[in-house]
KEFI-926764 format. One line per 10 residues: number of its first residue (from 1); their letters; for each residue x, y, z negated of C-alpha. Coordinates in nm, 3 decimals. Example, Ala and Ser with C-alpha at 12.3 -4.5 7.8 and 13.67 -1.06 7.14 Angstrom:
2
1> as> 1.230/-0.450/-0.780; 1.367/-0.106/-0.714
***
This chain:
372
1> masitqhisv> 16.305/-7.269/-0.165; 16.436/-6.927/-0.049; 16.155/-6.956/0.243; 15.870/-7.001/-0.008; 16.016/-6.708/-0.209; 16.009/-6.489/0.101; 15.666/-6.590/0.192; 15.522/-6.500/-0.147; 15.697/-6.161/-0.151; 15.523/-6.101/0.186
11> iffivsllcl> 15.174/-6.205/0.074; 15.231/-5.990/-0.249; 15.313/-5.692/-0.025; 15.017/-5.746/0.199; 14.784/-5.782/-0.105; 14.920/-5.452/-0.253; 14.889/-5.272/0.081; 14.518/-5.373/0.105; 14.441/-5.284/-0.259; 14.611/-4.944/-0.179
21> cssssqqele> 14.420/-4.899/0.139; 14.090/-5.001/-0.049; 14.156/-4.745/-0.331; 14.224/-4.461/-0.088; 13.900/-4.519/0.120; 13.693/-4.556/-0.213; 13.837/-4.218/-0.302; 13.757/-4.085/0.056; 13.397/-4.224/0.029; 13.339/-4.077/-0.289
31> yekwiswnkq> 13.472/-3.733/-0.194; 13.246/-3.756/0.135; 12.946/-3.812/-0.095; 13.012/-3.530/-0.310; 13.076/-3.290/-0.026; 12.745/-3.422/0.123; 12.554/-3.373/-0.208; 12.693/-3.022/-0.252; 12.589/-2.907/0.116; 12.238/-3.065/0.080
41> nyltknkisa> 12.183/-2.908/-0.255; 12.278/-2.559/-0.122; 12.082/-2.592/0.183; 11.779/-2.713/-0.012; 11.793/-2.418/-0.234; 11.826/-2.174/0.064; 11.518/-2.351/0.222; 11.322/-2.284/-0.084; 11.422/-1.929/-0.133; 11.359/-1.833/0.231
51> tqsvrgmkvv> 10.989/-2.008/0.226; 10.903/-1.830/-0.097; 11.033/-1.503/0.036; 10.839/-1.537/0.361; 10.509/-1.593/0.129; 10.582/-1.289/-0.057; 10.683/-1.445/-0.379; 11.004/-1.339/-0.573; 11.200/-1.630/-0.722; 11.226/-1.536/-1.064
61> dvklrnaemn> 11.222/-1.705/-1.422; 10.893/-1.627/-1.581; 11.024/-1.586/-1.948; 11.303/-1.366/-1.837; 11.076/-1.140/-1.660; 10.856/-1.095/-1.927; 11.147/-1.023/-2.168; 11.294/-0.772/-1.926; 10.956/-0.582/-1.930; 10.979/-0.546/-2.304
71> kvrvsvsqfg> 11.318/-0.417/-2.356; 11.418/-0.300/-2.737; 11.734/-0.104/-2.790; 11.921/-0.073/-3.130; 12.230/0.102/-3.198; 12.549/-0.031/-3.410; 12.822/0.214/-3.524; 13.086/0.181/-3.755; 13.058/0.523/-3.832; 12.688/0.532/-3.983
81> tgdfltirea> 12.557/0.705/-3.677; 12.353/0.405/-3.550; 12.081/0.178/-3.653; 12.333/-0.070/-3.825; 12.686/-0.054/-3.923; 12.771/-0.396/-3.803; 12.691/-0.629/-3.520; 12.582/-0.927/-3.773; 12.323/-0.685/-3.948; 12.188/-0.605/-3.604
91> iasvqlhntk> 12.145/-0.963/-3.491; 11.997/-1.053/-3.834; 11.714/-0.792/-3.787; 11.594/-0.980/-3.453; 11.267/-1.189/-3.507; 11.318/-1.574/-3.462; 11.212/-1.714/-3.133; 11.237/-1.356/-2.986; 11.064/-1.306/-2.649; 11.199/-0.945/-2.590
101> riildigpgv> 11.539/-0.829/-2.436; 11.710/-0.691/-2.738; 11.996/-0.450/-2.639; 12.255/-0.385/-2.890; 12.433/-0.068/-2.791; 12.758/-0.119/-2.983; 12.972/0.192/-3.041; 13.342/0.212/-2.998; 13.585/0.064/-3.253; 13.710/-0.274/-3.401
111> yrekiivrkt> 13.449/-0.496/-3.531; 13.617/-0.758/-3.747; 13.319/-0.993/-3.765; 13.262/-1.369/-3.702; 12.942/-1.383/-3.497; 12.677/-1.662/-3.422; 12.383/-1.607/-3.191; 12.171/-1.899/-3.278; 11.939/-2.098/-3.049; 11.624/-1.926/-3.186
121> ldfitffgna> 11.745/-1.569/-3.076; 11.709/-1.573/-2.681; 11.748/-1.263/-2.462; 12.019/-1.059/-2.666; 12.238/-0.828/-2.500; 12.575/-0.666/-2.622; 12.626/-0.357/-2.453; 12.939/-0.147/-2.510; 13.081/0.184/-2.354; 13.260/0.141/-2.026
131> sdpptitwnd> 13.522/0.395/-2.099; 13.583/0.270/-2.458; 13.458/-0.076/-2.515; 13.419/-0.231/-2.860; 13.632/-0.493/-2.964; 13.501/-0.812/-3.184; 13.775/-0.989/-3.333; 13.864/-1.273/-3.571; 14.148/-1.530/-3.634; 14.007/-1.874/-3.718
141> tasttsgrdg> 14.169/-2.155/-3.561; 14.059/-2.524/-3.540; 14.265/-2.619/-3.856; 14.140/-2.325/-4.068; 13.967/-2.470/-4.362; 13.596/-2.381/-4.435; 13.493/-2.214/-4.752; 13.215/-2.458/-4.773; 13.377/-2.781/-4.809; 13.730/-2.726/-4.738
151> rplktfqsat> 13.733/-2.935/-4.412; 13.905/-2.787/-4.086; 13.663/-2.621/-3.857; 13.776/-2.780/-3.547; 13.767/-2.585/-3.210; 13.389/-2.561/-3.183; 13.351/-2.348/-3.482; 13.675/-2.139/-3.448; 13.514/-1.897/-3.209; 13.497/-1.558/-3.305
161> vavdanyfva> 13.160/-1.501/-3.124; 12.974/-1.821/-3.064; 12.635/-1.807/-2.863; 12.378/-2.091/-2.888; 12.086/-1.892/-2.746; 11.965/-1.870/-2.388; 11.955/-1.556/-2.158; 12.273/-1.370/-2.344; 12.413/-1.093/-2.175; 12.736/-0.898/-2.262
171> vnikfentap> 12.856/-0.592/-2.105; 13.178/-0.387/-2.165; 13.275/-0.599/-2.458; 13.625/-0.721/-2.579; 13.615/-1.078/-2.725; 13.916/-1.136/-2.930; 14.077/-1.416/-3.132; 14.412/-1.312/-3.258; 14.547/-1.642/-3.398; 14.891/-1.723/-3.235
181> hkigsqgeqa> 14.984/-2.046/-3.081; 15.338/-2.193/-3.152; 15.459/-2.458/-2.908; 15.439/-2.810/-3.059; 15.192/-2.716/-3.338; 14.867/-2.881/-3.390; 14.531/-2.749/-3.465; 14.596/-2.402/-3.309; 14.307/-2.407/-3.057; 14.157/-2.051/-3.131
191> valrisgska> 13.843/-1.956/-2.949; 13.747/-1.603/-2.855; 13.406/-1.680/-2.714; 13.189/-2.010/-2.720; 12.907/-1.992/-2.480; 12.681/-2.288/-2.531; 12.324/-2.110/-2.418; 12.230/-2.148/-2.052; 12.141/-1.833/-1.802; 12.421/-1.622/-1.971
201> afyncsffgs> 12.616/-1.321/-1.778; 12.898/-1.124/-1.883; 13.013/-0.812/-1.675; 13.319/-0.626/-1.710; 13.418/-0.807/-2.047; 13.772/-0.892/-2.170; 13.857/-1.216/-2.338; 14.202/-1.231/-2.544; 14.350/-1.521/-2.712; 14.613/-1.808/-2.675
211> qdtlydhkgl> 14.509/-2.161/-2.685; 14.158/-2.228/-2.582; 14.042/-1.859/-2.527; 13.706/-1.908/-2.360; 13.499/-2.222/-2.448; 13.262/-2.241/-2.142; 13.098/-2.513/-2.340; 12.763/-2.579/-2.136; 12.493/-2.430/-1.928; 12.469/-2.167/-1.624
221> hyfyncfiqg> 12.695/-1.883/-1.647; 12.818/-1.573/-1.453; 13.145/-1.375/-1.542; 13.197/-1.068/-1.314; 13.474/-0.844/-1.315; 13.629/-0.978/-1.631; 13.967/-1.011/-1.790; 14.065/-1.376/-1.940; 14.388/-1.400/-2.130; 14.547/-1.704/-2.279
231> svdfifgygr> 14.841/-1.956/-2.274; 14.707/-2.309/-2.289; 14.355/-2.446/-2.135; 14.219/-2.084/-2.186; 13.905/-2.145/-1.989; 13.758/-2.482/-2.082; 13.444/-2.683/-2.131; 13.166/-2.856/-1.902; 12.959/-2.553/-1.831; 12.838/-2.470/-1.464
241> slyekchlns> 12.979/-2.128/-1.401; 13.077/-1.889/-1.163; 13.377/-1.637/-1.220; 13.348/-1.342/-0.965; 13.625/-1.090/-0.910; 13.784/-1.193/-1.246; 14.156/-1.163/-1.367; 14.302/-1.468/-1.527; 14.627/-1.352/-1.694; 14.883/-1.623/-1.873
251> vankvaslta> 15.082/-1.545/-2.169; 15.224/-1.899/-2.165; 15.594/-1.947/-2.230; 15.602/-2.325/-2.108; 15.415/-2.536/-1.829; 15.050/-2.490/-1.927; 14.703/-2.501/-1.746; 14.436/-2.230/-1.677; 14.150/-2.465/-1.693; 14.037/-2.779/-1.851
261> qkrniatmqs> 13.702/-2.871/-1.708; 13.509/-3.154/-1.877; 13.291/-3.317/-1.646; 13.284/-3.652/-1.760; 13.017/-3.848/-1.595; 12.931/-3.856/-1.215; 12.612/-3.727/-1.234; 12.678/-3.404/-1.447; 12.616/-3.104/-1.247; 12.904/-2.900/-1.385
271> gfsfkdcrit> 13.206/-2.737/-1.261; 13.406/-2.421/-1.255; 13.415/-2.176/-0.933; 13.646/-1.910/-0.891; 13.579/-1.657/-0.619; 13.795/-1.331/-0.556; 13.988/-1.364/-0.853; 14.358/-1.294/-0.974; 14.593/-1.530/-1.135; 14.910/-1.350/-1.295
281> gsgrvylgra> 15.118/-1.365/-1.584; 15.412/-1.581/-1.763; 15.507/-1.939/-1.768; 15.445/-2.207/-1.525; 15.083/-2.305/-1.483; 14.849/-2.564/-1.323; 14.524/-2.428/-1.194; 14.346/-2.695/-1.385; 14.394/-3.032/-1.571; 14.128/-3.301/-1.582
291> wgdysrvvfs> 13.968/-3.294/-1.930; 13.706/-3.519/-1.800; 13.716/-3.807/-1.569; 13.507/-3.613/-1.314; 13.621/-3.267/-1.348; 13.540/-3.010/-1.085; 13.717/-2.683/-1.013; 13.711/-2.456/-0.689; 13.915/-2.165/-0.634; 13.811/-1.932/-0.318
301> ytfmdslvlp> 13.956/-1.610/-0.183; 14.176/-1.584/-0.504; 14.541/-1.451/-0.542; 14.771/-1.668/-0.687; 15.100/-1.529/-0.797; 15.420/-1.723/-0.854; 15.358/-1.868/-1.175; 15.113/-2.128/-1.019; 15.292/-2.469/-0.990; 15.350/-2.611/-0.647
311> qgwsdwgkls> 15.139/-2.941/-0.755; 14.863/-2.709/-0.843; 14.680/-2.969/-1.053; 14.718/-3.211/-1.336; 14.521/-3.538/-1.397; 14.649/-3.508/-1.767; 14.837/-3.852/-1.735; 14.541/-4.079/-1.654; 14.611/-4.171/-1.291; 14.256/-4.327/-1.249
321> rdvnvyygey> 14.118/-3.954/-1.251; 14.275/-3.893/-0.917; 14.005/-4.085/-0.757; 13.699/-3.884/-0.927; 13.828/-3.556/-1.006; 13.738/-3.248/-0.755; 13.988/-2.997/-0.704; 13.952/-2.760/-0.416; 14.093/-2.437/-0.277; 13.956/-2.203/-0.001
331> ecsgpganms> 14.115/-1.907/0.153; 14.333/-1.835/-0.124; 14.657/-1.612/-0.094; 14.988/-1.538/-0.274; 15.305/-1.724/-0.339; 15.132/-1.944/-0.573; 14.849/-2.036/-0.307; 15.099/-2.253/-0.085; 14.935/-2.574/-0.037; 15.267/-2.786/0.095
341> grvswarilt> 15.350/-2.896/-0.256; 14.999/-2.980/-0.395; 14.910/-3.313/-0.538; 14.742/-3.559/-0.276; 14.406/-3.539/-0.428; 14.351/-3.167/-0.429; 14.144/-3.063/-0.135; 14.161/-2.769/0.125; 13.805/-2.702/0.172; 13.632/-2.605/0.491
351> aeeaqpfigt> 13.410/-2.306/0.512; 13.132/-2.541/0.513; 13.248/-2.719/0.235; 13.327/-2.420/0.019; 12.983/-2.262/0.099; 12.801/-2.414/-0.204; 13.063/-2.255/-0.432; 13.116/-1.896/-0.353; 12.767/-1.761/-0.402; 12.537/-1.738/-0.705
361> sfidgdtwlt> 12.321/-2.010/-0.567; 12.590/-2.248/-0.740; 12.452/-2.131/-1.078; 12.103/-2.097/-0.949; 12.152/-1.726/-0.996; 11.865/-1.628/-0.768; 11.619/-1.732/-1.036; 11.791/-1.545/-1.345; 12.056/-1.313/-1.281; 11.943/-0.939/-1.323
371> pp> 12.164/-0.636/-1.311; 12.302/-0.528/-1.635
***
């Protein structure tokens, strides 16, 4: 009887080992497929760009080019010295299905406004003064009840500024949601900015909040030299976005996460790439936790202070995500960048593997990014 039991135990051990090896092999196969796709996609884009350059063609979005050739500037000032007193009034003056670049020169001050840039209002720019940037502030949360029907707004509608239009640009603007976050409380997601339009760019902007500060919802986005502050999941969504020379500052007083990227199907071309950034602040933070089963985040050339947890990444308690999420780091520095304690499914990228993520080609920027 003992012999039979021993044989069964041995067989069970062998089967378990084979399953583990099979799972590991599958994970490696999926990872190699992902790396191969990204490298091929990067090479294809470069080949097309080079070919068009040789032929004397400029790679550009035609609608964007036409809009930039027909710019209109209007001014906003709280002190009555501009065309409009409020940002909402200025936006309301823009013709539906606008095809011109409308630049709102926003004067210094604190603008207590809840703003929506609707889908029919493409090509709008918020432009502030670099030496004294205007602040747009509100304090709604996911649990704030609507005046219309008395129902909670939920996270999507909690944003101080919500942009549904394409080709939005912001320069020298502070976006703020002042709602606090208490540990253990529910419904306190409080978005400072939600960007749902595509081909949007933010230069020298600041985003202040606590839980869910920046809702990088969907589309192609570029953030340059921006300051982003929050406590829990303060950069989240399923956009395909490049963050370059940005400062991520945690104000958490517990274990939290900087990002929550929601790529939830294998074919979705989304992900967050952080290049030449800085991570500082309080609390103990993961670089990211998997909101979606196929979450993608890459950090390159980024300084990570000691608040970054040794594990680096979280699967949000769902072990099946370990096979499908893609979390990579390349040439990062600082006490939080030590890879020795990272989870086994985090990746130390090679130069070739990191290349598709460290340039504007990641967001097809050659076709639509223009200087502010």
